[in-house]
OpenMM code with the backbone's topology and positions (N, CA, C; nanometers):
from openmm import Vec3, app, unit

residues = "MET ALA VAL PRO THR LEU GLU GLU ALA LEU ASN LEU SER GLU ILE GLU PHE LYS GLU LYS PHE GLY ARG ASP LYS PRO ALA LYS GLU ASP GLU VAL VAL PHE HIS CYS LYS MET GLY GLY ARG ALA GLY LYS ALA THR GLU LEU ALA MET SER LEU GLY PHE SER ASN ALA LYS SER TYR LYS GLY SER PHE GLN ASP TRP CYS GLU LYS GLU LYS LEU".split()
positions = [
    Vec3(0.2976, 0.0242, 0.7738),
    Vec3(0.3047, 0.1691, 0.7705),
    Vec3(0.1672, 0.2223, 0.8097),
    Vec3(0.1620, 0.3090, 0.9071),
    Vec3(0.0362, 0.3684, 0.9510),
    Vec3(-0.0192, 0.4590, 0.8416),
    Vec3(-0.1510, 0.4760, 0.8422),
    Vec3(-0.2149, 0.5555, 0.7365),
    Vec3(-0.1595, 0.6971, 0.7278),
    Vec3(-0.1414, 0.7726, 0.8402),
    Vec3(-0.0838, 0.9074, 0.8232),
    Vec3(0.0555, 0.9022, 0.7600),
    Vec3(0.1350, 0.8020, 0.7956),
    Vec3(0.2673, 0.7871, 0.7360),
    Vec3(0.2557, 0.7499, 0.5891),
    Vec3(0.1587, 0.6672, 0.5548),
    Vec3(0.1356, 0.6309, 0.4153),
    Vec3(0.1004, 0.7539, 0.3333),
    Vec3(0.0136, 0.8364, 0.3862),
    Vec3(-0.0239, 0.9577, 0.3131),
    Vec3(0.0983, 1.0456, 0.2895),
    Vec3(0.1817, 1.0616, 0.3914),
    Vec3(0.3040, 1.1409, 0.3752),
    Vec3(0.3931, 1.0789, 0.2679),
    Vec3(0.4087, 0.9462, 0.2707),
    Vec3(0.4947, 0.8775, 0.1737),
    Vec3(0.4431, 0.8947, 0.0317),
    Vec3(0.3128, 0.8786, 0.0120),
    Vec3(0.2572, 0.8890, -0.1227),
    Vec3(0.2588, 1.0319, -0.1757),
    Vec3(0.2755, 1.1280, -0.0868),
    Vec3(0.2842, 1.2675, -0.1293),
    Vec3(0.4276, 1.3159, -0.1483),
    Vec3(0.5269, 1.2307, -0.1214),
    Vec3(0.6662, 1.2680, -0.1436),
    Vec3(0.6933, 1.2804, -0.2936),
    Vec3(0.7920, 1.3591, -0.3272),
    Vec3(0.8361, 1.3639, -0.4672),
    Vec3(0.9023, 1.2308, -0.5007),
    Vec3(0.9217, 1.2053, -0.6291),
    Vec3(0.9867, 1.0807, -0.6697),
    Vec3(1.1266, 1.0684, -0.6100),
    Vec3(1.1995, 1.1784, -0.6066),
    Vec3(1.3361, 1.1779, -0.5518),
    Vec3(1.3332, 1.1512, -0.4014),
    Vec3(1.2463, 1.2222, -0.3285),
    Vec3(1.2363, 1.2026, -0.1831),
    Vec3(1.1943, 1.0596, -0.1499),
    Vec3(1.1001, 1.0048, -0.2273),
    Vec3(1.0523, 0.8689, -0.2038),
    Vec3(1.1678, 0.7702, -0.2202),
    Vec3(1.2459, 0.7849, -0.3264),
    Vec3(1.3579, 0.6936, -0.3517),
    Vec3(1.4634, 0.7065, -0.2427),
    Vec3(1.4907, 0.8287, -0.1979),
    Vec3(1.5893, 0.8490, -0.0912),
    Vec3(1.5429, 0.7831, 0.0387),
    Vec3(1.4150, 0.7939, 0.0693),
    Vec3(1.3625, 0.7417, 0.1954),
    Vec3(1.3447, 0.5897, 0.1939),
    Vec3(1.2980, 0.5337, 0.0811),
    Vec3(1.2624, 0.3921, 0.0774),
    Vec3(1.3542, 0.3063, -0.0087),
    Vec3(1.4453, 0.3689, -0.0820),
    Vec3(1.5409, 0.2929, -0.1616),
    Vec3(1.4814, 0.2259, -0.2842),
    Vec3(1.3672, 0.2745, -0.3287),
    Vec3(1.3033, 0.2203, -0.4494),
    Vec3(1.2236, 0.3308, -0.5159),
    Vec3(1.1911, 0.3083, -0.6426),
    Vec3(1.1144, 0.4080, -0.7157),
    Vec3(0.9741, 0.4216, -0.6579),
    Vec3(0.9232, 0.5423, -0.6604),
    Vec3(0.7857, 0.5670, -0.6185),
    Vec3(0.6925, 0.5096, -0.7245),
    Vec3(0.5885, 0.4388, -0.6832),
    Vec3(0.4961, 0.3864, -0.7851),
    Vec3(0.4253, 0.5005, -0.8582),
    Vec3(0.4041, 0.4795, -0.9858),
    Vec3(0.3281, 0.5765, -1.0644),
    Vec3(0.1807, 0.5619, -1.0273),
    Vec3(0.1041, 0.6653, -1.0487),
    Vec3(-0.0371, 0.6623, -1.0097),
    Vec3(-0.1169, 0.5564, -1.0842),
    Vec3(-0.0675, 0.5094, -1.1992),
    Vec3(-0.1394, 0.4054, -1.2731),
    Vec3(-0.0847, 0.2650, -1.2436),
    Vec3(0.0240, 0.2547, -1.1669),
    Vec3(0.0802, 0.1236, -1.1316),
    Vec3(-0.0123, 0.0481, -1.0368),
    Vec3(-0.0080, -0.0846, -1.0445),
    Vec3(-0.0815, -0.1662, -0.9486),
    Vec3(-0.0057, -0.1618, -0.8162),
    Vec3(-0.0744, -0.1231, -0.7107),
    Vec3(-0.0182, -0.1176, -0.5761),
    Vec3(-0.1114, -0.1987, -0.4874),
    Vec3(-0.0578, -0.3028, -0.4225),
    Vec3(-0.1406, -0.3903, -0.3400),
    Vec3(-0.0996, -0.3749, -0.1947),
    Vec3(-0.1972, -0.3460, -0.1105),
    Vec3(-0.1737, -0.3291, 0.0325),
    Vec3(-0.2173, -0.4538, 0.1074),
    Vec3(-0.1480, -0.4810, 0.2171),
    Vec3(-0.1864, -0.5930, 0.3037),
    Vec3(-0.1554, -0.5557, 0.4480),
    Vec3(-0.2173, -0.6242, 0.5378),
    Vec3(-0.1914, -0.6099, 0.6807),
    Vec3(-0.2172, -0.7471, 0.7420),
    Vec3(-0.2441, -0.7549, 0.8691),
    Vec3(-0.2650, -0.8864, 0.9297),
    Vec3(-0.3989, -0.9476, 0.8900),
    Vec3(-0.5073, -0.8680, 0.8939),
    Vec3(-0.6391, -0.9247, 0.8681),
    Vec3(-0.7160, -0.8555, 0.7561),
    Vec3(-0.6727, -0.7397, 0.7110),
    Vec3(-0.7364, -0.6749, 0.5975),
    Vec3(-0.7963, -0.5376, 0.6234),
    Vec3(-0.8232, -0.5041, 0.7485),
    Vec3(-0.8870, -0.3758, 0.7785),
    Vec3(-0.8011, -0.2556, 0.7429),
    Vec3(-0.6783, -0.2557, 0.7899),
    Vec3(-0.5885, -0.1427, 0.7613),
    Vec3(-0.5518, -0.1376, 0.6140),
    Vec3(-0.5424, -0.2543, 0.5511),
    Vec3(-0.5127, -0.2581, 0.4075),
    Vec3(-0.6245, -0.1922, 0.3279),
    Vec3(-0.7481, -0.2157, 0.3696),
    Vec3(-0.8615, -0.1520, 0.3029),
    Vec3(-0.8569, -0.0008, 0.3162),
    Vec3(-0.8227, 0.0461, 0.4356),
    Vec3(-0.8117, 0.1917, 0.4577),
    Vec3(-0.6976, 0.2495, 0.3749),
    Vec3(-0.5863, 0.1765, 0.3669),
    Vec3(-0.4722, 0.2231, 0.2872),
    Vec3(-0.5091, 0.2306, 0.1392),
    Vec3(-0.5849, 0.1329, 0.0928),
    Vec3(-0.6289, 0.1322, -0.0471),
    Vec3(-0.7174, 0.2529, -0.0757),
    Vec3(-0.8119, 0.2785, 0.0135),
    Vec3(-0.9000, 0.3952, -0.0033),
    Vec3(-0.8196, 0.5241, -0.0060),
    Vec3(-0.7217, 0.5353, 0.0836),
    Vec3(-0.6391, 0.6557, 0.0875),
    Vec3(-0.5615, 0.6715, -0.0426),
    Vec3(-0.4967, 0.5637, -0.0866),
    Vec3(-0.4193, 0.5714, -0.2106),
    Vec3(-0.5077, 0.6111, -0.3283),
    Vec3(-0.6270, 0.5537, -0.3349),
    Vec3(-0.7183, 0.5887, -0.4447),
    Vec3(-0.7591, 0.7357, -0.4370),
    Vec3(-0.7796, 0.7864, -0.3154),
    Vec3(-0.8173, 0.9278, -0.3000),
    Vec3(-0.7038, 1.0207, -0.3430),
    Vec3(-0.5803, 0.9693, -0.3411),
    Vec3(-0.4643, 1.0476, -0.3842),
    Vec3(-0.4320, 1.0267, -0.5317),
    Vec3(-0.5182, 0.9524, -0.6022),
    Vec3(-0.5018, 0.9371, -0.7466),
    Vec3(-0.4381, 0.8069, -0.7914),
    Vec3(-0.4078, 0.7160, -0.6993),
    Vec3(-0.3511, 0.5865, -0.7366),
    Vec3(-0.4673, 0.4971, -0.7791),
    Vec3(-0.4988, 0.5035, -0.9070),
    Vec3(-0.6216, 0.4439, -0.9608),
    Vec3(-0.6217, 0.2915, -0.9630),
    Vec3(-0.5072, 0.2289, -0.9480),
    Vec3(-0.4995, 0.0835, -0.9529),
    Vec3(-0.4564, 0.0264, -0.8169),
    Vec3(-0.4923, 0.0963, -0.7086),
    Vec3(-0.4618, 0.0478, -0.5737),
    Vec3(-0.5592, -0.0626, -0.5369),
    Vec3(-0.5071, -0.1658, -0.4706),
    Vec3(-0.5896, -0.2805, -0.4330),
    Vec3(-0.5538, -0.3263, -0.2928),
    Vec3(-0.6459, -0.3986, -0.2327),
    Vec3(-0.6247, -0.4579, -0.1017),
    Vec3(-0.6285, -0.6089, -0.1168),
    Vec3(-0.5277, -0.6769, -0.0619),
    Vec3(-0.5262, -0.8225, -0.0650),
    Vec3(-0.6274, -0.8715, 0.0377),
    Vec3(-0.7395, -0.9224, -0.0095),
    Vec3(-0.8473, -0.9693, 0.0775),
    Vec3(-0.7949, -1.0783, 0.1705),
    Vec3(-0.8188, -1.0630, 0.2991),
    Vec3(-0.7718, -1.1602, 0.3967),
    Vec3(-0.6311, -1.1326, 0.4454),
    Vec3(-0.5576, -1.0594, 0.3673),
    Vec3(-0.4228, -1.0150, 0.3983),
    Vec3(-0.3310, -1.1259, 0.4455),
    Vec3(-0.2429, -1.0957, 0.5394),
    Vec3(-0.1376, -1.1869, 0.5818),
    Vec3(-0.1933, -1.3165, 0.6398),
    Vec3(-0.2993, -1.3057, 0.7166),
    Vec3(-0.3585, -1.4254, 0.7769),
    Vec3(-0.4062, -1.5230, 0.6688),
    Vec3(-0.4712, -1.4745, 0.5660),
    Vec3(-0.5170, -1.5574, 0.4551),
    Vec3(-0.3994, -1.6211, 0.3826),
    Vec3(-0.2966, -1.5438, 0.3581),
    Vec3(-0.1786, -1.5950, 0.2900),
    Vec3(-0.1149, -1.7079, 0.3708),
    Vec3(-0.1022, -1.6899, 0.5026),
    Vec3(-0.0448, -1.7939, 0.5873),
    Vec3(-0.1267, -1.9224, 0.5806),
    Vec3(-0.2582, -1.9099, 0.5823),
    Vec3(-0.3430, -2.0290, 0.5742),
    Vec3(-0.3252, -2.0993, 0.4409),
    Vec3(-0.3195, -2.0240, 0.3325),
    Vec3(-0.3020, -2.0835, 0.2002),
    Vec3(-0.1659, -2.1497, 0.1836),
    Vec3(-0.0646, -2.0932, 0.2488),
    Vec3(0.0709, -2.1474, 0.2390),
    Vec3(0.0999, -2.2486, 0.3495),
    Vec3(0.0010, -2.2727, 0.4354),
    Vec3(0.0143, -2.3660, 0.5476),
    Vec3(0.1316, -2.3305, 0.6390),
    Vec3(0.1423, -2.2024, 0.6728),
    Vec3(0.2483, -2.1537, 0.7610),
    Vec3(0.2006, -2.1477, 0.9046),
] * unit.nanometer
topology = app.Topology()
chain = topology.addChain("A")
for resn in residues:
    res = topology.addResidue(resn, chain)
    for name in ("N", "CA", "C"):
        topology.addAtom(name, app.Element.getBySymbol(name[0]), res)
């Protein structure tokens, strides 16, 4: 999800979020972990989420590439 789209998603109401994504919107205190291929976009997404009040937003360091190496994929 691109950062502008992420910002729009995180600003949706709980009802709109569930209608669009088929799951409950995370609460601002929930742990939310972002990932991408190498970590850059995940870091930006984490910063954006934190700026919107998601105090427990995190970025998976190394992201998908790191996970693949650890899982030997």
